[in-house]
Every structure is written in structure tokens, then in C-alpha cells.
C-alpha positions, 0 to 999 in steps of 0.5 A: 845491563846497567847495574847500580847501587844508588842508595842504601838504607839502615834496617833492623836486624832479625829478632830485634838484633842490631841494625845493618846496612842494606844495599839496593841493587838496581838494574836499568834504574829499577830495584832488582834486589836488596843485599847486605855487604856480607852476602856480596862478600860471600859471592866474591869469595865463591867467584874467587874460588872458581876463577882465581883472584887475578880475574876478579875486580877489587872488592871493598875490604872489611872494617873492624868498627862501625862505618861512618856515613862517609865510609858507608857512601864510599863502600856503596860506590865501591860495591857499585863499581864491583858489580858493574865490572863483574857483570861486564866481564864475559866470563864472570858475568855469564857464570851461573854463580853470579846469575843464581846469586842475583836470582835468589836475591831478587826472589828473597827481596820481593818475598815471592814464594816458589809456587806454580803460576800462570804467566801471560806472554804477548806476541808482537801482534798482541796475541796472548800466550799463557804458560804455567811456570814456577815463580823461581823459573829463570828467563831461559825456563820461561822462554822454553815454556813459551816455545813449547806452548807454541810448538817452536822447535828447540833449535829455533829458541835461540832466535827469540827472546823475552822483552819487558815492555810498557804498553801505552794507551794506544797499544804500542810497546815501549821497550824497557829491556831484554830479560836476562839470565840473572832474573826471574821473569814472573818476579820482574814483571809483577814486582813493578806492580802495574798492569802497563808492564808486559812480557813480549816474545820477539826475535832477538837477532838483527841480520835478516839472513837468519830469517831463512832458518826461522822461515823453514819452520811453520811456527817460526814463519808465523811468528816472524810474519806476525811481528813484521805485519805489526811493525808495518802497522805501527810505522816502524817499517817504512813503506811507500803506497805502492809497496803497501799495495804489494804487501796487502796483495800478498797477505790476501793470498796468504803468501807469507814467505813472499810477503817477508821477502818483500818486507826484507827490502824495506827500510827499517825491517827488523828494527827496534824502535824507541820512544821520541827523545833528544840528541845533539845531532845535527844540533843541540837538543834536537828531537829525534826518534831512534831505531836500532837494526841492521848494525846501525842506529838510525836517527829520524828528525825534522829539520826546519820546514818540517822536512823529515830526515834520517841519519844512520850511525853504523856500529862498526864505526863506533869506537866505544860507547857508554851510558851516563846518568845524572840526577838534577838537584832541586832549585836550592842546588843542594840535596841530602842523599836520597832526598829531594832529587829529581828524575834520573837523566840517562844518556847514551854517548858513542864515539863515532868515526865521522870521517877518516881520522876524525872521531866525534862524540854523539849523545842521545838523551833518553830513558831508554838509553840503557836498552839502546846500549844493549842493542848496540852490544848485541849487534856487535856480538852478532857481527863477531859471531858471524865474522868467526864463522859461528852461528846464532843457533849456538848462541843460546846456552842450554842448561845442564840438568833440570827438567822442563815442564811442557804443556800438552796443549799447543797454541797456534800462531794466528795470522794477523788481520790485513794491513791498514791503509798507510798514512797518506801524510807519511813522508818518504825518508831522505838520507841526512847529508854529511854536510850538515852542521857539525855535532854540538858536543856535550862533555860526557865526562863532566862532573854532572855525570857519574860515569867512569872509565869502567863504564865504557864499552869498547867495540871489537867490531870497530873498523877504520873507514875512510871518507869514501864510505861516509 
């Protein structure tokens, strides 16, 4: 996740007391909570007691006197780096102390009282699931409530996640982020104050070998089947006319397992597709559509002559990546903090092993750059779990204590309608030749960005691969 504190504001104290500085903590560019320095200091002290001072990053010190505007800005930058460092640390970022602090702060900031509410969660095919939850229920609570409503077994919950999406006019989903343990799903979706934003249940793993575990269960099979049909209809999974004919025949026979077996052989099966954006591959300002799956990022683009091509970047060949952001200044060239700024520009840049002994940066400019980064990290995590002989069944942390309210009413997953006819104009995909023009690099460390060394995500799955594997 991308934590930032892009702005501060002066607020009046309680009961007419002295003013204080509030720090707005954003997650993926959206306001998550508003906190004071003293609250963050309290979090730091609690983490220090639990994990020791040597584990924690540096925390900006107290000041005896009121801060000047320059000192307020300096403290904001230091607190932003502190929050990013804690979140990226595997131990600290997953601690209940850190996550519960952010959940409480989110609820207090949005001024949502704790009460029982009905929350709508969508399946990939648009079917709605209504669950009764508390406004203070964390992501895992809501996920378990949805699983209970669907009658999905506990040992399969870890194969699915809740995603925050924005529904477009044509019904397609634009993925914002996967809901995390530090947030309250009801508060996250309602605080956006728009009917466009929804919560969707979708499988959260990338390796299709795990499908076998899910398909053993009736509900798991139906969920996977419904998602696959939906992805094909949206054009996320690439099919030829003959493959479409075979799929439709299997669907008419209600042969769901056979349908999925065939779908597993198709290009982009199980991928997450992002909105159209811009990359500097194979040339600067190239319009592309990015998809994530099967341990790779796929870039589809149209070259001169309208020929559709595809380039694939394996995560094992990415040495590292980072998300950078910049805010364009108005035409005057100057701007006071928080005033007159344009929309934030996000970029995902990764250093890729193009050939033996040749690393090169590739940059994707997209509002969904943070979501792409999250996908990269989860694919790496899955590869490392598999390499160590682990199982994603164990990747879901079960909370200790606490009870889960399970509804008596069960809701079956309905089979989706028959596939629509494929788009006759859809072209077959052609692998992008490694002989295309070299990538035109943009310096991601330039002064126009706010990236720092701590923003770089090192890739433990990186492998040195030679020319023969290009």
C-alpha cells in the first residue's frame, strides 16, 4: 500500500482550546484518516515497547516551541516516510497494533458510529450479496461474513479477497485496491460518497494450479466459474472463435469443471486488467492496456498500422520497482502548498532484466499504478510461498479471539448466462519481438518526483536469466 501525508491543516482545539496541526493520511491517494502528532507518537511508543527501538524507523522528535511553517512541512515529510517505512516492514506493517490504530483513526475521522449495517458485496458477474456487519468490522470480518452467506468453507476463504472498485457506465469494473487489514470496508466505501464505488469478491491468487483446491467445493467452483465467464465476456481472457464455440458448448452442458480446464489454457486466464494508460515501451508515450497475472505484467499496444501486439514482463526478471507521484504546477510555475495544484500523476517504474547483464527501467503512467504495484508484490509473495513449500491456505491469518456472526440464510452462487458471441473484430495477439526499438527511459529519480530510496520494493524472486530466455 502507498501511504502518504500530502497535506496538513490547522484545526481548532476541543472546547475552544488552542489550535493544533492535523495530518491527513492518504492511502492510494484517498483520505484514510486525520491524526495529530501526539497520536502518531503514541503509536510509535507502543510499537517500540512491543518490538524494540532497533526495529523501528526514526520518528521526528518533539519540539519545545511552536513550529514554524517550514518546520511543520519538514515534520510532515518525516512522518510520511515513517508511516511508509512501518507499513513496508513485514513485521511492523502486519502488527495488530499498527493496523488497529489505523482502523480506529479511520472510524473517528469519518465520524461513523459503531452499529450494525447491511453491506452490499458484488460477485464478479454482478450478483449482489447482502451481509449484516458492524461498521467497525475489519476486512477479514467482512470477508468471513460474505463467505458464510455463500456457504464457502473456512479453508477456502484465503483464496479470495475483497476489492474496492469503481463501476463504469458500461458495467465494467476499474480496480482501485484490494481492501487491507488496516481498514474498515464499510467506512472505506461509504466515505467516498459515490454510488460508483463498490466492493467486489474475487479470487486473490495468481497460480492456476490452486484452482484445483477451489474446484473441489461446489461454492468455490461456482465462484471461479462465474468470474471466468465474466472475464471472457469483458474481453479480459483472449479467445479465438473456435475456443469460444467449445466454451459455449461446455456451458450449455453445464460442464463447469471442463469449462474451467479449457479456460485455463487461454491467454490471460486469471489476469487482472487495468484501464488504458501510457508507457514508455516500446517508445515514449505509447498507449497500452496493462494486465497482471501468471507472474507477469502484460502490455497490449497498437503499433503503426493498427496491429495489436503484446509484451510480457516476468516478475522474476524485475530487480525492483517503485511508485512515484508528482503534482503538475499551474501555468505560472509556482504554487503555495495545497493550492492551485493539478491532479496527481502516478507512475509505476520497474528495473527489468532485458538481456543478460542489461537492466533497464520501464515506466507505466496510470492512476492505477499503486494497484499494479500491489499485484506485483502479491505475485512475488505467492512465488516465495510456493518456493518454500508453503501453501496459500496458510496465507490467511486467523484472528485470535472475537466472534463472527453468521447468517442463517445461505445464498447460492447462480450460474452466469451463456457467453455472448465473440467480437469478430478482435485480433489474435502477437508476441512482441525483443528486436523492437529500445525503451525510451524517463529519469524516475528526477526532481519532479517525490520518490526516495525507501520507496523501492526489492524483489526477492529476482533471478539472473540469460539471453536464451528472452
